[in-house]
C-alpha positions as CSV (number, residue, x, y, z in Angstrom):
1,M,5.4,-26.7,7.7
2,A,7.4,-23.5,7.5
3,S,10.2,-22.2,9.6
4,I,10.5,-18.4,9.7
5,K,14.0,-16.8,10.2
6,I,14.3,-13.1,10.8
7,N,17.8,-11.6,10.9
8,S,18.6,-8.0,12.0
9,L,15.3,-6.7,10.7
10,A,14.7,-3.0,10.8
11,K,11.9,-0.8,9.5
12,T,11.8,3.0,9.4
13,Y,8.8,4.7,7.8
14,D,9.0,7.7,5.6
15,N,8.0,10.0,8.5
16,G,11.0,8.8,10.5
17,F,9.2,6.4,12.9
18,Q,11.4,3.4,13.6
19,A,8.9,0.5,13.9
20,L,11.5,-2.3,14.1
21,Q,15.0,-2.0,15.5
22,C,17.5,-4.7,14.5
23,L,15.2,-7.6,15.4
24,S,16.3,-11.2,15.1
25,L,14.0,-14.2,15.6
26,D,13.6,-17.9,14.6
27,I,10.1,-19.4,14.6
28,D,9.9,-23.2,14.6
29,P,7.8,-25.0,12.0
30,G,4.4,-26.1,13.2
31,S,4.4,-23.8,16.3
32,F,1.8,-21.4,17.5
33,T,3.6,-18.1,18.4
34,V,1.8,-15.1,19.9
35,I,3.3,-11.6,19.7
36,L,2.3,-9.3,22.6
37,G,3.0,-5.7,23.2
38,P,1.4,-2.2,23.5
39,S,0.1,-0.3,20.6
40,G,2.9,1.0,18.4
41,A,5.3,-1.7,19.6
42,G,5.8,-3.0,16.0
43,K,3.7,-6.1,16.1
44,S,1.8,-5.4,12.9
45,T,4.8,-4.2,11.1
46,L,6.7,-7.4,12.0
47,L,3.8,-9.6,10.7
48,R,3.4,-7.6,7.5
49,T,7.1,-7.9,6.7
50,I,6.8,-11.7,6.9
51,N,4.4,-11.9,4.0
52,G,5.8,-9.0,2.1
53,L,3.1,-6.4,2.8
54,E,5.8,-4.2,4.2
55,T,9.4,-3.9,2.9
56,A,12.1,-3.9,5.5
57,T,14.6,-1.0,5.6
58,S,17.3,-3.5,6.4
59,G,17.8,-7.1,7.4
60,T,16.2,-10.3,6.1
61,V,13.1,-12.5,6.5
62,C,13.1,-16.0,5.2
63,V,10.1,-18.4,5.1
64,S,11.3,-22.0,4.6
65,N,14.6,-20.7,3.2
66,L,12.8,-18.5,0.7
67,Q,13.8,-14.9,1.3
68,V,10.9,-12.4,1.4
69,N,11.7,-9.9,-1.4
70,K,10.2,-8.5,-4.6
71,Q,11.6,-11.4,-6.7
72,N,10.0,-14.1,-4.5
73,L,6.8,-12.2,-3.6
74,K,4.5,-14.5,-5.6
75,S,5.9,-17.6,-4.0
76,I,5.7,-16.1,-0.5
77,R,2.0,-15.1,-1.1
78,E,1.3,-18.7,-2.1
79,H,2.8,-20.2,1.0
80,V,2.0,-17.6,3.7
81,A,-1.7,-16.8,4.3
82,M,-3.0,-13.7,6.2
83,V,-5.9,-13.4,8.6
84,F,-6.9,-9.8,9.3
85,Q,-8.4,-8.0,12.2
86,Q,-11.3,-6.6,10.1
87,F,-11.8,-9.8,8.1
88,N,-11.2,-8.2,4.7
89,L,-14.1,-10.0,3.0
90,V,-16.1,-8.7,0.0
91,S,-19.4,-8.2,1.7
92,R,-21.6,-8.5,-1.3
93,L,-20.1,-11.8,-2.4
94,S,-21.0,-15.3,-1.1
95,V,-19.0,-17.1,1.5
96,M,-17.8,-19.6,-1.1
97,T,-16.5,-16.9,-3.5
98,N,-14.7,-15.2,-0.6
99,V,-13.0,-18.4,0.3
100,L,-12.1,-19.0,-3.4
101,T,-10.2,-15.8,-3.4
102,G,-7.6,-17.7,-1.4
103,R,-6.8,-19.5,-4.7
104,L,-6.1,-16.4,-6.7
105,A,-2.3,-16.5,-6.2
106,K,-2.3,-19.9,-7.9
107,R,-4.5,-19.0,-10.9
108,H,-4.2,-16.9,-14.1
109,S,-4.8,-13.3,-13.5
110,L,-7.6,-12.9,-16.1
111,L,-9.6,-15.9,-14.7
112,S,-9.1,-14.4,-11.2
113,L,-10.6,-11.1,-12.3
114,L,-13.7,-12.9,-13.6
115,Y,-14.0,-15.1,-10.5
116,L,-13.7,-18.2,-12.7
117,F,-12.4,-21.2,-10.7
118,P,-11.9,-24.9,-11.7
119,K,-13.8,-27.6,-9.9
120,E,-10.7,-28.5,-8.0
121,D,-10.7,-25.1,-6.3
122,Y,-14.4,-25.4,-5.3
123,A,-13.5,-28.8,-3.7
124,I,-10.6,-27.2,-1.8
125,A,-12.8,-24.2,-0.7
126,L,-15.6,-26.5,0.5
127,K,-13.1,-28.6,2.5
128,A,-11.8,-25.4,4.1
129,L,-15.3,-24.3,5.0
130,E,-16.1,-27.7,6.5
131,R,-12.9,-27.4,8.6
132,V,-14.1,-24.1,10.1
133,G,-17.7,-25.4,10.6
134,L,-19.4,-23.2,8.0
135,E,-20.4,-25.7,5.3
136,E,-24.1,-24.7,5.7
137,K,-23.3,-21.1,5.0
138,V,-21.6,-21.7,1.6
139,W,-23.9,-19.5,-0.5
140,H,-24.8,-16.9,2.1
141,R,-23.6,-13.3,1.6
142,A,-20.6,-12.6,3.7
143,D,-22.2,-9.5,5.3
144,K,-25.1,-11.6,6.6
145,L,-22.8,-13.5,9.0
146,S,-21.8,-12.7,12.6
147,G,-18.4,-11.3,13.3
148,G,-17.1,-14.6,14.5
149,Q,-18.5,-16.4,11.4
150,Q,-16.9,-13.8,9.2
151,Q,-13.5,-14.4,10.8
152,R,-13.9,-18.1,10.3
153,V,-14.5,-17.4,6.6
154,G,-11.2,-15.5,6.7
155,I,-9.5,-18.5,8.2
156,A,-11.1,-20.8,5.5
157,R,-9.8,-18.4,2.8
158,A,-6.4,-18.7,4.4
159,L,-6.7,-22.5,4.4
160,A,-7.8,-22.5,0.7
161,Q,-4.3,-21.2,-0.1
162,E,-2.9,-24.5,1.2
163,P,-0.3,-22.4,3.2
164,L,2.8,-23.5,5.1
165,A,2.2,-20.6,7.5
166,I,-0.7,-18.4,8.7
167,I,-0.1,-14.8,9.9
168,A,-2.9,-13.5,12.0
169,D,-2.9,-9.8,12.8
170,E,-5.1,-9.2,15.8
171,P,-7.6,-11.8,14.6
172,V,-9.9,-11.5,17.6
173,A,-9.7,-7.7,18.3
174,S,-13.2,-7.1,16.8
175,L,-14.9,-10.1,18.4
176,D,-16.7,-10.8,21.7
177,P,-15.0,-13.1,24.2
178,R,-16.9,-16.3,23.2
179,S,-16.2,-15.8,19.5
180,S,-12.6,-14.9,20.3
181,K,-12.1,-18.3,22.0
182,E,-13.7,-20.1,19.1
183,V,-11.4,-18.5,16.6
184,L,-8.3,-19.0,18.7
185,T,-9.2,-22.6,19.4
186,L,-9.7,-23.1,15.6
187,L,-6.3,-21.5,14.8
188,R,-4.5,-23.6,17.5
189,D,-6.2,-26.8,16.3
190,I,-5.3,-26.1,12.7
191,C,-1.7,-25.5,13.8
192,R,-1.5,-28.8,15.6
193,E,-3.5,-31.0,13.3
194,M,-2.4,-29.6,10.0
195,N,1.2,-28.7,11.0
196,I,0.7,-25.1,9.8
197,T,3.0,-22.6,11.5
198,V,0.8,-19.8,13.1
199,V,2.1,-16.4,14.2
200,A,-0.6,-14.2,15.7
201,S,-0.5,-10.8,17.4
202,L,-2.8,-10.3,20.3
203,H,-3.6,-7.7,23.0
204,Q,-5.3,-10.2,25.4
205,V,-2.6,-11.6,27.7
206,D,-4.9,-14.3,29.1
207,F,-5.5,-15.6,25.6
208,A,-1.8,-15.7,24.8
209,R,-1.1,-17.7,28.0
210,E,-3.9,-20.1,27.1
211,Y,-3.2,-20.7,23.4
212,A,0.4,-20.0,22.6
213,D,3.3,-22.4,22.5
214,R,5.6,-19.4,22.7
215,I,5.1,-15.7,23.6
216,I,7.2,-12.9,22.2
217,G,6.9,-9.6,23.9
218,M,7.6,-6.4,21.9
219,N,8.0,-2.8,22.9
220,A,9.4,0.1,20.9
221,G,10.3,-2.2,18.0
222,R,12.4,-4.6,20.1
223,I,11.9,-8.0,21.6
224,V,11.8,-7.7,25.4
225,F,10.5,-11.2,26.2
226,D,10.8,-14.5,24.5
227,G,9.7,-17.8,26.1
228,P,6.9,-20.2,26.9
229,P,3.6,-18.9,28.4
230,S,4.5,-20.3,31.8
231,A,7.5,-18.0,32.0
232,F,5.5,-14.9,31.2
233,T,4.9,-13.7,34.8
234,S,2.7,-10.9,36.0
235,S,5.7,-8.7,36.7
236,Q,6.9,-9.2,33.1
237,E,3.5,-8.3,31.8
238,I,3.6,-5.1,33.8
239,S,7.0,-4.3,32.5
240,L,6.0,-5.0,28.9
241,Y,3.0,-2.6,29.1
242,Q,4.6,0.0,31.4
243,H,5.6,2.3,28.5
244,E,2.1,2.3,27.2
245,T,0.7,3.1,30.7
246,M,3.2,6.0,31.1
247,E,2.1,7.4,27.7
248,V,-1.6,7.2,28.8
249,K,-0.8,9.1,32.0
250,E,1.1,11.8,30.1
251,D,-1.9,12.2,27.7
252,A,-4.2,12.5,30.7
253,K,-2.0,15.2,32.3
254,M,-2.0,17.2,29.1
255,A,-5.8,16.9,28.7
256,L,-6.2,18.2,32.3
257,A,-3.8,21.0,31.6
258,Y,-5.8,22.2,28.7
259,A,-9.3,21.5,30.3
């Protein structure tokens, strides 16, 4: 299990956009945390700083007391797995080979380039595929699977890393409601049964209320709500997304003005 400690985290991009503003947060090990907020709130930036895909402008991120920085990046990538919105699979490769890429951080770079893996890795990958219910699809091409199945391959790849934490950036945004529930149920069960810390960003408030142990609401790079799903009321939901609604109205006004 991994605890995640974020202290005074800020991120400003080269174009001057301030994605995160002095954000501090502690995430308990083995918990399922959902980040909610409108587009541009900083959700993806926050998640990407946790596994080192983005470099913070200031502040610190620590995963199990290991600070996320260039010196520790290899160790962070070994312990923190990522599940992506668009699956990030190699479509022409088999399901098994895609899952085996979750072992790359633990193997020699030359062997990784040649997709050469020891028997131990195949056993780990097969176990991960069994965990997500895709053992019968082992040698199918990834692009022959449905969207929900492809995301389950992405989760199996994350499990093959043997991670302490899984970061999921909009993992169901490309899926239909049935597949979304299957994927979120799988992530929640993995969190509870395997004691893997899960942090996921979502747009669907109903899913957050159903699956999360804790909801963190973000807007304009700041935390505006932090608590259990039962405390995230309808009025707080309206307040969280109000800024986005105002922006949509302003865009509509401008469109009418130029129509």
